[in-house]
Backbone atoms as SQL, in Angstrom:
CREATE TABLE atoms (id INTEGER PRIMARY KEY, chain TEXT, resi INTEGER, resn TEXT, atom TEXT, x REAL, y REAL, z REAL);
INSERT INTO atoms VALUES
  (1, 'A', 1, 'MET', 'N', 1.159, -1.036, -0.171),
  (2, 'A', 1, 'MET', 'CA', 0.308, -0.151, -0.130),
  (3, 'A', 1, 'MET', 'C', 0.676, 1.356, 0.100),
  (4, 'A', 2, 'PRO', 'N', 0.503, 2.257, -0.887),
  (5, 'A', 2, 'PRO', 'CA', 1.173, 3.396, -0.888),
  (6, 'A', 2, 'PRO', 'C', 1.443, 4.520, 0.143),
  (7, 'A', 3, 'THR', 'N', 2.062, 5.250, 0.460),
  (8, 'A', 3, 'THR', 'CA', 2.187, 5.783, 1.640),
  (9, 'A', 3, 'THR', 'C', 1.827, 7.198, 0.860),
  (10, 'A', 4, 'ILE', 'N', 1.643, 8.592, 2.051),
  (11, 'A', 4, 'ILE', 'CA', 0.556, 9.313, 1.438),
  (12, 'A', 4, 'ILE', 'C', 1.917, 10.193, 0.704),
  (13, 'A', 5, 'TYR', 'N', 3.272, 9.929, 0.351),
  (14, 'A', 5, 'TYR', 'CA', 4.420, 10.375, -0.180),
  (15, 'A', 5, 'TYR', 'C', 4.266, 9.954, -1.295),
  (16, 'A', 6, 'GLU', 'N', 3.766, 8.554, -2.106),
  (17, 'A', 6, 'GLU', 'CA', 3.940, 7.794, -3.077),
  (18, 'A', 6, 'GLU', 'C', 2.363, 8.009, -3.668),
  (19, 'A', 7, 'VAL', 'N', 1.484, 8.916, -3.501),
  (20, 'A', 7, 'VAL', 'CA', 0.520, 8.707, -3.779),
  (21, 'A', 7, 'VAL', 'C', 0.445, 10.694, -4.815),
  (22, 'A', 8, 'GLY', 'N', -0.586, 10.659, -5.760),
  (23, 'A', 8, 'GLY', 'CA', -0.961, 11.337, -6.585),
  (24, 'A', 8, 'GLY', 'C', 0.860, 12.387, -7.433),
  (25, 'A', 9, 'ASP', 'N', 0.596, 13.406, -7.983),
  (26, 'A', 9, 'ASP', 'CA', 1.891, 13.804, -9.080),
  (27, 'A', 9, 'ASP', 'C', 2.983, 13.825, -7.906),
  (28, 'A', 10, 'GLN', 'N', 3.660, 13.651, -8.060),
  (29, 'A', 10, 'GLN', 'CA', 5.531, 13.222, -7.524),
  (30, 'A', 10, 'GLN', 'C', 6.253, 13.124, -8.173),
  (31, 'A', 11, 'PRO', 'N', 7.972, 14.011, -8.093),
  (32, 'A', 11, 'PRO', 'CA', 8.824, 13.878, -8.799),
  (33, 'A', 11, 'PRO', 'C', 9.440, 12.371, -9.299),
  (34, 'A', 12, 'CYS', 'N', 8.978, 10.964, -8.575),
  (35, 'A', 12, 'CYS', 'CA', 9.549, 9.867, -9.089),
  (36, 'A', 12, 'CYS', 'C', 8.873, 9.096, -8.405),
  (37, 'A', 13, 'ALA', 'N', 8.457, 7.644, -8.719),
  (38, 'A', 13, 'ALA', 'CA', 7.743, 6.832, -8.448),
  (39, 'A', 13, 'ALA', 'C', 8.487, 6.049, -7.392),
  (40, 'A', 14, 'ASN', 'N', 9.616, 6.065, -7.120),
  (41, 'A', 14, 'ASN', 'CA', 10.799, 5.417, -6.108),
  (42, 'A', 14, 'ASN', 'C', 10.812, 5.657, -5.122),
  (43, 'A', 15, 'LEU', 'N', 10.585, 6.355, -3.656),
  (44, 'A', 15, 'LEU', 'CA', 10.478, 6.885, -2.507),
  (45, 'A', 15, 'LEU', 'C', 11.515, 6.587, -2.635),
  (46, 'A', 16, 'LEU', 'N', 12.477, 6.903, -1.877),
  (47, 'A', 16, 'LEU', 'CA', 13.921, 6.891, -1.140),
  (48, 'A', 16, 'LEU', 'C', 13.911, 7.384, 0.012),
  (49, 'A', 17, 'ARG', 'N', 13.442, 7.682, 1.483),
  (50, 'A', 17, 'ARG', 'CA', 13.234, 8.350, 1.936),
  (51, 'A', 17, 'ARG', 'C', 15.290, 8.736, 2.716),
  (52, 'A', 18, 'GLY', 'N', 15.706, 9.716, 3.021),
  (53, 'A', 18, 'GLY', 'CA', 16.908, 9.513, 3.663),
  (54, 'A', 18, 'GLY', 'C', 17.538, 10.601, 4.501),
  (55, 'A', 19, 'ASP', 'N', 18.532, 10.420, 4.687),
  (56, 'A', 19, 'ASP', 'CA', 18.778, 11.537, 6.640),
  (57, 'A', 19, 'ASP', 'C', 19.552, 13.179, 5.413),
  (58, 'A', 20, 'SER', 'N', 19.653, 12.880, 4.734),
  (59, 'A', 20, 'SER', 'CA', 19.932, 14.342, 4.000),
  (60, 'A', 20, 'SER', 'C', 19.530, 15.480, 4.252),
  (61, 'A', 21, 'ASP', 'N', 18.390, 15.836, 5.408),
  (62, 'A', 21, 'ASP', 'CA', 17.973, 16.631, 5.859),
  (63, 'A', 21, 'ASP', 'C', 18.337, 17.029, 7.033),
  (64, 'A', 22, 'ILE', 'N', 18.290, 15.848, 7.819),
  (65, 'A', 22, 'ILE', 'CA', 18.363, 15.499, 9.041),
  (66, 'A', 22, 'ILE', 'C', 19.213, 16.553, 9.629),
  (67, 'A', 23, 'PRO', 'N', 20.593, 16.932, 9.468),
  (68, 'A', 23, 'PRO', 'CA', 21.390, 18.259, 10.060),
  (69, 'A', 23, 'PRO', 'C', 20.451, 19.749, 9.938),
  (70, 'A', 24, 'ALA', 'N', 19.554, 19.881, 9.062),
  (71, 'A', 24, 'ALA', 'CA', 18.935, 21.171, 8.717),
  (72, 'A', 24, 'ALA', 'C', 17.823, 21.199, 9.132),
  (73, 'A', 25, 'LEU', 'N', 17.039, 19.781, 9.647),
  (74, 'A', 25, 'LEU', 'CA', 15.403, 19.610, 10.434),
  (75, 'A', 25, 'LEU', 'C', 16.117, 19.090, 11.849),
  (76, 'A', 26, 'GLY', 'N', 16.975, 18.617, 12.483),
  (77, 'A', 26, 'GLY', 'CA', 17.522, 18.576, 13.393),
  (78, 'A', 26, 'GLY', 'C', 17.232, 16.705, 13.773),
  (79, 'A', 27, 'ASN', 'N', 18.045, 16.309, 15.093),
  (80, 'A', 27, 'ASN', 'CA', 18.026, 15.272, 14.935),
  (81, 'A', 27, 'ASN', 'C', 17.110, 13.925, 15.373),
  (82, 'A', 28, 'GLY', 'N', 15.924, 14.609, 16.124),
  (83, 'A', 28, 'GLY', 'CA', 14.410, 14.315, 16.010),
  (84, 'A', 28, 'GLY', 'C', 13.921, 14.005, 15.015),
  (85, 'A', 29, 'ASN', 'N', 14.353, 14.545, 13.642),
  (86, 'A', 29, 'ASN', 'CA', 13.350, 14.149, 12.775),
  (87, 'A', 29, 'ASN', 'C', 13.903, 13.186, 11.774),
  (88, 'A', 30, 'ARG', 'N', 13.916, 12.090, 12.552),
  (89, 'A', 30, 'ARG', 'CA', 14.290, 10.687, 11.552),
  (90, 'A', 30, 'ARG', 'C', 13.454, 10.479, 10.292),
  (91, 'A', 31, 'ARG', 'N', 12.440, 10.909, 10.290),
  (92, 'A', 31, 'ARG', 'CA', 11.161, 10.838, 9.271),
  (93, 'A', 31, 'ARG', 'C', 11.576, 11.033, 7.900),
  (94, 'A', 32, 'ASN', 'N', 12.326, 12.556, 7.987),
  (95, 'A', 32, 'ASN', 'CA', 12.698, 13.601, 7.103),
  (96, 'A', 32, 'ASN', 'C', 11.471, 14.319, 6.722),
  (97, 'A', 33, 'VAL', 'N', 10.743, 14.547, 7.582),
  (98, 'A', 33, 'VAL', 'CA', 9.359, 15.097, 7.284),
  (99, 'A', 33, 'VAL', 'C', 9.228, 16.289, 7.427),
  (100, 'A', 34, 'HIS', 'N', 9.021, 17.564, 6.508),
  (101, 'A', 34, 'HIS', 'CA', 9.007, 19.134, 6.444),
  (102, 'A', 34, 'HIS', 'C', 8.029, 19.760, 6.483),
  (103, 'A', 35, 'GLN', 'N', 7.759, 20.537, 6.894),
  (104, 'A', 35, 'GLN', 'CA', 6.582, 21.685, 6.405),
  (105, 'A', 35, 'GLN', 'C', 6.493, 22.229, 5.243),
  (106, 'A', 36, 'CYS', 'N', 5.709, 22.275, 4.075),
  (107, 'A', 36, 'CYS', 'CA', 5.749, 22.998, 2.524),
  (108, 'A', 36, 'CYS', 'C', 5.722, 24.341, 3.390),
  (109, 'A', 37, 'PRO', 'N', 6.169, 25.255, 2.639),
  (110, 'A', 37, 'PRO', 'CA', 5.919, 26.787, 3.366),
  (111, 'A', 37, 'PRO', 'C', 4.727, 27.320, 2.195),
  (112, 'A', 38, 'VAL', 'N', 4.202, 26.625, 1.067),
  (113, 'A', 38, 'VAL', 'CA', 3.198, 26.768, 0.508),
  (114, 'A', 38, 'VAL', 'C', 2.144, 26.679, 1.692),
  (115, 'A', 39, 'CYS', 'N', 1.803, 25.494, 1.716),
  (116, 'A', 39, 'CYS', 'CA', 0.697, 24.977, 2.113),
  (117, 'A', 39, 'CYS', 'C', 0.005, 24.628, 3.060),
  (118, 'A', 40, 'GLU', 'N', 1.712, 24.818, 4.245),
  (119, 'A', 40, 'GLU', 'CA', 2.129, 24.053, 5.409),
  (120, 'A', 40, 'GLU', 'C', 1.313, 22.859, 5.639),
  (121, 'A', 41, 'GLY', 'N', 1.318, 22.254, 4.759),
  (122, 'A', 41, 'GLY', 'CA', 1.166, 20.117, 4.960),
  (123, 'A', 41, 'GLY', 'C', 2.298, 19.480, 4.708),
  (124, 'A', 42, 'ARG', 'N', 3.161, 18.874, 4.257),
  (125, 'A', 42, 'ARG', 'CA', 4.344, 18.063, 4.649),
  (126, 'A', 42, 'ARG', 'C', 4.988, 17.929, 3.941),
  (127, 'A', 43, 'ARG', 'N', 6.303, 18.024, 3.343),
  (128, 'A', 43, 'ARG', 'CA', 7.120, 17.146, 2.360),
  (129, 'A', 43, 'ARG', 'C', 7.619, 16.334, 3.312),
  (130, 'A', 44, 'THR', 'N', 8.769, 15.066, 2.342),
  (131, 'A', 44, 'THR', 'CA', 9.449, 14.311, 2.987),
  (132, 'A', 44, 'THR', 'C', 10.535, 14.348, 1.408),
  (133, 'A', 45, 'TRP', 'N', 12.064, 14.390, 2.227),
  (134, 'A', 45, 'TRP', 'CA', 13.002, 14.150, 1.131),
  (135, 'A', 45, 'TRP', 'C', 13.842, 12.880, 0.502),
  (136, 'A', 46, 'CYS', 'N', 13.639, 12.769, -1.069),
  (137, 'A', 46, 'CYS', 'CA', 13.532, 11.575, -1.635),
  (138, 'A', 46, 'CYS', 'C', 15.050, 11.604, -2.103),
  (139, 'A', 47, 'GLU', 'N', 15.976, 10.729, -1.209),
  (140, 'A', 47, 'GLU', 'CA', 16.822, 10.158, -2.401),
  (141, 'A', 47, 'GLU', 'C', 17.469, 9.876, -3.532),
  (142, 'A', 48, 'ASN', 'N', 15.918, 9.567, -3.907),
  (143, 'A', 48, 'ASN', 'CA', 16.221, 9.064, -5.644),
  (144, 'A', 48, 'ASN', 'C', 15.863, 9.964, -6.334),
  (145, 'A', 49, 'CYS', 'N', 14.880, 10.525, -6.220),
  (146, 'A', 49, 'CYS', 'CA', 15.157, 11.907, -7.700),
  (147, 'A', 49, 'CYS', 'C', 15.576, 12.666, -6.881),
  (148, 'A', 50, 'CYS', 'N', 16.466, 13.114, -5.823),
  (149, 'A', 50, 'CYS', 'CA', 16.370, 14.231, -4.880),
  (150, 'A', 50, 'CYS', 'C', 15.590, 15.538, -5.260),
  (151, 'A', 51, 'ALA', 'N', 14.616, 15.020, -4.390),
  (152, 'A', 51, 'ALA', 'CA', 13.371, 16.120, -4.649),
  (153, 'A', 51, 'ALA', 'C', 12.820, 16.018, -3.698),
  (154, 'A', 52, 'ASP', 'N', 12.047, 16.939, -3.319),
  (155, 'A', 52, 'ASP', 'CA', 10.377, 17.546, -2.556),
  (156, 'A', 52, 'ASP', 'C', 9.401, 15.776, -2.835),
  (157, 'A', 53, 'HIS', 'N', 8.557, 14.972, -2.093),
  (158, 'A', 53, 'HIS', 'CA', 7.532, 14.643, -2.198),
  (159, 'A', 53, 'HIS', 'C', 6.382, 15.154, -1.839),
  (160, 'A', 54, 'HIS', 'N', 4.990, 15.627, -1.846),
  (161, 'A', 54, 'HIS', 'CA', 4.746, 15.889, -1.394),
  (162, 'A', 54, 'HIS', 'C', 3.570, 14.852, -0.713),
  (163, 'A', 55, 'GLU', 'N', 2.473, 15.315, 0.321),
  (164, 'A', 55, 'GLU', 'CA', 2.031, 14.611, 0.725),
  (165, 'A', 55, 'GLU', 'C', 0.203, 14.323, 0.565),
  (166, 'A', 56, 'HIS', 'N', -0.248, 13.470, 0.092),
  (167, 'A', 56, 'HIS', 'CA', -0.658, 13.723, -0.799),
  (168, 'A', 56, 'HIS', 'C', -0.750, 13.911, -2.834),
  (169, 'A', 57, 'GLY', 'N', 0.593, 14.248, -2.882),
  (170, 'A', 57, 'GLY', 'CA', 0.828, 14.289, -3.821),
  (171, 'A', 57, 'GLY', 'C', 1.222, 16.483, -4.612),
  (172, 'A', 58, 'TRP', 'N', 1.715, 16.781, -5.412),
  (173, 'A', 58, 'TRP', 'CA', 1.509, 18.579, -5.867),
  (174, 'A', 58, 'TRP', 'C', 0.519, 18.979, -5.603),
  (175, 'A', 59, 'GLU', 'N', -0.086, 18.370, -6.629),
  (176, 'A', 59, 'GLU', 'CA', -1.703, 18.663, -6.938),
  (177, 'A', 59, 'GLU', 'C', -2.065, 18.991, -5.987),
  (178, 'A', 60, 'THR', 'N', -2.126, 18.626, -4.662),
  (179, 'A', 60, 'THR', 'CA', -3.033, 19.191, -3.259),
  (180, 'A', 60, 'THR', 'C', -1.976, 20.750, -2.811),
  (181, 'A', 61, 'CYS', 'N', -0.819, 20.775, -3.500),
  (182, 'A', 61, 'CYS', 'CA', -0.063, 22.009, -3.138),
  (183, 'A', 61, 'CYS', 'C', -0.894, 23.244, -3.222),
  (184, 'A', 62, 'LYS', 'N', -1.634, 23.812, -2.634),
  (185, 'A', 62, 'LYS', 'CA', -2.174, 25.387, -2.973),
  (186, 'A', 62, 'LYS', 'C', -2.231, 25.880, -1.618),
  (187, 'A', 63, 'PRO', 'N', -2.296, 27.084, -2.216),
  (188, 'A', 63, 'PRO', 'CA', -1.948, 28.324, -0.637),
  (189, 'A', 63, 'PRO', 'C', -3.830, 28.328, 0.559),
  (190, 'A', 64, 'GLY', 'N', -3.472, 28.002, 1.538),
  (191, 'A', 64, 'GLY', 'CA', -4.616, 27.999, 2.319),
  (192, 'A', 64, 'GLY', 'C', -4.743, 26.575, 2.510),
  (193, 'A', 65, 'ALA', 'N', -4.612, 25.521, 1.859),
  (194, 'A', 65, 'ALA', 'CA', -4.954, 24.267, 1.273),
  (195, 'A', 65, 'ALA', 'C', -5.299, 22.858, 3.028),
  (196, 'A', 66, 'TYR', 'N', -4.453, 23.626, 3.851),
  (197, 'A', 66, 'TYR', 'CA', -4.436, 23.222, 5.054),
  (198, 'A', 66, 'TYR', 'C', -4.840, 24.301, 6.369),
  (199, 'A', 67, 'ALA', 'N', -4.820, 25.324, 6.407),
  (200, 'A', 67, 'ALA', 'CA', -5.626, 26.258, 6.938),
  (201, 'A', 67, 'ALA', 'C', -6.568, 25.900, 7.625),
  (202, 'A', 68, 'GLU', 'N', -6.861, 26.247, 8.696),
  (203, 'A', 68, 'GLU', 'CA', -8.368, 25.557, 9.911),
  (204, 'A', 68, 'GLU', 'C', -9.338, 26.870, 9.311),
  (205, 'A', 69, 'LYS', 'N', -10.548, 25.944, 9.396),
  (206, 'A', 69, 'LYS', 'CA', -11.723, 26.446, 8.718),
  (207, 'A', 69, 'LYS', 'C', -11.821, 27.875, 9.833),
  (208, 'A', 70, 'GLU', 'N', -12.198, 28.559, 9.650),
  (209, 'A', 70, 'GLU', 'CA', -12.849, 29.326, 10.770),
  (210, 'A', 70, 'GLU', 'C', -14.390, 29.591, 10.934),
  (211, 'A', 71, 'ASP', 'N', -14.771, 29.410, 11.841),
  (212, 'A', 71, 'ASP', 'CA', -16.303, 29.429, 12.430),
  (213, 'A', 71, 'ASP', 'C', -16.784, 30.571, 11.792),
  (214, 'A', 72, 'ALA', 'N', -17.946, 30.342, 10.845),
  (215, 'A', 72, 'ALA', 'CA', -18.699, 32.056, 10.896),
  (216, 'A', 72, 'ALA', 'C', -19.379, 32.520, 11.545),
  (217, 'A', 73, 'HIS', 'N', -19.072, 33.435, 12.044),
  (218, 'A', 73, 'HIS', 'CA', -19.747, 33.813, 13.461),
  (219, 'A', 73, 'HIS', 'C', -19.964, 35.188, 13.145),
  (220, 'A', 74, 'ASP', 'N', -21.136, 35.726, 13.192),
  (221, 'A', 74, 'ASP', 'CA', -21.459, 36.795, 13.248),
  (222, 'A', 74, 'ASP', 'C', -22.099, 37.997, 13.696);
């Protein structure tokens, strides 16, 4: 079963998570996950294609996609 980083529009079909971002992200981030600055979702670095894979595919990366919905109170 594919992970959330292997579905949708991704830079490659063979996700290989590596440790290359750990110096930048900190030792506690062994899953190599970081926040997307566009939509505030999650990305993970792929050692296979040397690019970020986006959770649920890059087609879901839109500004405000993960923003909490505000309750409409007038």
